[in-house]
C-alpha positions as CSV (number, residue, x, y, z in Angstrom):
1,M,0.0,0.0,0.0
2,K,2.9,2.4,0.9
3,D,4.7,1.6,-2.3
4,R,1.6,2.2,-4.3
5,K,1.1,5.4,-2.8
6,K,4.6,6.5,-3.3
7,R,4.4,5.2,-7.0
8,E,1.4,7.3,-7.6
9,Q,2.8,10.5,-6.1
10,R,5.8,9.9,-8.5
11,A,3.5,9.4,-11.5
12,K,1.7,12.7,-10.7
13,I,4.9,14.5,-10.3
14,L,6.1,13.0,-13.6
15,R,2.7,14.3,-15.3
16,I,3.0,17.8,-14.0
17,F,6.8,17.9,-15.2
18,R,5.6,16.6,-18.4
19,K,3.0,19.4,-18.7
20,V,5.3,22.1,-17.6
21,H,8.1,21.0,-20.1
22,R,5.6,20.9,-22.9
23,T,3.8,24.1,-22.1
24,T,7.1,25.8,-21.8
25,G,8.4,24.4,-24.9
26,A,5.4,25.5,-26.9
27,L,5.3,29.0,-25.5
28,L,9.1,29.7,-26.1
29,F,9.7,27.6,-29.5
30,V,10.2,30.8,-31.6
31,F,12.7,32.1,-29.2
32,F,14.4,28.8,-28.5
33,F,14.4,28.5,-32.6
34,F,16.3,32.1,-32.7
35,I,18.7,31.3,-29.9
36,S,19.8,28.1,-31.2
37,V,20.4,29.3,-34.8
38,S,21.9,32.6,-34.0
39,G,24.2,30.5,-31.5
40,V,25.3,28.3,-34.2
41,I,26.3,31.2,-36.4
42,L,28.0,32.9,-33.6
43,G,29.9,29.7,-32.8
44,W,31.3,29.7,-36.5
45,K,31.9,33.4,-36.8
46,K,35.8,33.1,-36.6
47,D,35.8,30.3,-39.0
48,S,33.7,31.6,-41.5
49,F,36.4,32.9,-43.9
50,G,35.1,36.3,-43.5
51,L,31.5,35.8,-44.3
52,I,30.3,36.4,-40.9
53,L,33.1,38.4,-39.2
54,P,35.8,39.9,-41.1
55,E,39.3,38.2,-40.5
56,T,41.8,40.1,-38.5
57,H,44.6,41.2,-40.7
58,E,48.3,41.9,-39.5
59,G,49.9,45.2,-39.5
60,T,53.7,46.1,-39.7
61,S,54.5,46.3,-35.9
62,S,53.3,45.0,-32.7
63,D,55.4,47.5,-30.9
64,L,53.0,50.2,-29.5
65,K,55.8,53.0,-29.5
66,K,55.8,52.8,-33.1
67,W,52.0,53.2,-33.6
68,L,50.4,56.2,-34.5
69,P,48.4,58.0,-31.8
70,L,44.9,56.3,-31.5
71,D,43.1,59.8,-32.1
72,S,44.9,59.9,-35.7
73,L,44.0,56.4,-36.2
74,H,40.2,57.1,-35.3
75,Q,40.2,60.1,-37.5
76,K,41.7,57.8,-40.6
77,A,38.9,55.5,-39.7
78,V,36.2,57.7,-39.9
79,L,37.9,59.3,-43.1
80,V,37.8,55.7,-44.5
81,L,34.3,55.2,-43.5
82,R,33.1,58.3,-45.3
83,D,35.1,58.0,-48.4
84,S,34.9,54.1,-48.8
85,V,31.5,53.2,-47.7
86,S,29.0,56.1,-47.3
87,T,28.8,59.6,-46.1
88,E,25.6,59.0,-44.7
89,L,26.5,56.6,-42.2
90,S,27.2,57.5,-38.4
91,T,30.6,57.9,-37.4
92,T,30.0,57.1,-33.6
93,I,32.3,54.3,-32.5
94,N,31.0,51.6,-30.6
95,R,34.4,50.0,-29.6
96,I,38.0,50.0,-30.5
97,D,39.4,46.6,-30.8
98,V,43.4,46.9,-30.5
99,R,45.1,43.7,-31.7
100,K,48.6,44.5,-30.3
101,E,50.0,41.0,-31.2
102,K,48.8,41.5,-34.6
103,G,49.6,45.2,-35.2
104,S,46.2,46.0,-35.9
105,V,43.5,48.3,-34.6
106,K,39.6,47.7,-35.5
107,F,37.1,50.7,-35.2
108,I,33.8,49.2,-34.9
109,F,30.8,51.8,-35.4
110,E,27.7,52.0,-33.5
111,D,24.7,52.0,-35.8
112,H,25.5,50.1,-38.9
113,F,28.0,47.1,-38.0
114,Y,30.7,48.3,-40.3
115,G,34.4,47.8,-39.2
116,I,37.5,49.4,-40.6
117,Q,40.7,47.6,-39.7
118,L,43.9,49.8,-39.8
119,D,47.8,49.0,-39.4
120,G,48.4,50.6,-36.0
121,A,51.9,51.8,-37.1
122,T,51.1,53.3,-40.5
123,G,47.5,53.9,-40.5
124,E,47.3,51.8,-43.7
125,V,43.8,50.4,-44.2
126,L,43.8,46.6,-43.9
127,S,40.0,45.9,-44.2
128,I,36.7,47.5,-44.6
129,G,34.0,45.1,-43.7
130,K,30.5,44.6,-42.4
131,R,30.5,42.8,-39.1
132,H,27.5,40.4,-39.7
133,S,28.3,38.7,-36.5
134,D,27.3,41.8,-34.4
135,L,23.8,41.7,-36.1
136,V,23.5,38.0,-35.2
137,E,24.6,38.8,-31.6
138,N,21.9,41.6,-31.3
139,I,19.3,39.0,-32.5
140,H,20.7,36.4,-30.1
141,D,20.4,38.5,-27.2
142,A,17.5,40.5,-28.1
143,S,19.3,43.8,-27.9
144,I,18.2,44.5,-31.5
145,L,14.7,45.0,-29.9
146,D,16.3,47.4,-27.4
147,S,17.7,49.4,-30.2
148,Y,14.6,49.5,-32.2
149,F,12.2,50.6,-29.3
150,N,15.0,52.5,-27.7
151,T,14.5,50.9,-24.3
152,S,18.2,51.0,-22.8
153,G,18.7,47.4,-22.2
154,I,15.4,46.3,-20.4
155,I,14.2,44.2,-23.3
156,K,17.4,42.3,-23.5
157,L,17.5,42.0,-19.7
158,L,14.0,40.4,-19.4
159,Y,14.5,38.3,-22.4
160,T,17.8,36.9,-21.2
161,S,16.3,36.4,-17.5
162,I,13.1,34.5,-19.2
163,M,15.1,32.4,-21.4
164,G,17.8,31.4,-18.8
165,I,15.0,30.5,-16.4
166,A,13.4,28.6,-19.1
167,L,16.5,26.6,-19.9
168,L,16.8,25.8,-16.2
169,I,13.1,24.7,-16.1
170,F,13.6,22.5,-19.3
171,T,16.9,21.1,-17.6
172,I,15.3,20.0,-14.5
173,T,12.0,18.7,-16.0
174,G,13.7,17.1,-18.8
175,F,16.1,15.4,-16.3
176,W,13.1,14.1,-14.3
177,L,11.2,13.0,-17.5
178,W,14.3,10.8,-18.1
179,Y,15.1,9.8,-14.6
180,G,11.6,9.5,-13.0
181,P,10.2,6.4,-15.2
182,K,13.6,4.7,-14.5
183,Q,13.0,5.1,-10.8
184,M,9.3,3.9,-11.2
185,K,10.7,0.9,-12.9
186,K,13.2,0.3,-10.4
187,N,11.0,0.3,-7.6
188,R,8.3,-2.2,-8.9
């Protein structure tokens, strides 16, 4: 009698976990799809032969003492963006990626995902490229919606919190859906 009651309790928990697992999956299917596809793309970005993320090129010197001042390199990057890409694009910098060991510096712009790579010592243009990986990353973490709705990171915070909690729920319920029946068979 005691074993039967215990078995019924486990079966009830199993049914609840199955329902939570199924409902959560159905509700968040589209979001999981975007996260998984964008995650795979981001995993391949450095091995995409420049399709997703422009390759980092080598400059002439890794000695920072031989480099041009960062302000001069910045002015050059803005000039290259205006002359070689478009005068209509924003010149606001998102970040500057200094690759000392490669002798190069990348200027990544805020609103359009273009990147200009310059030789740190000479200022020579090493690469002009669209950083598709930045767009994919913004889709992956939903910060693209923050940009669109101008919500200062609130959507990204909510989205990543919900998706993280959902993944935790899937892990727990999925484990129990696998482990629970094994326990029930074992205790027959």
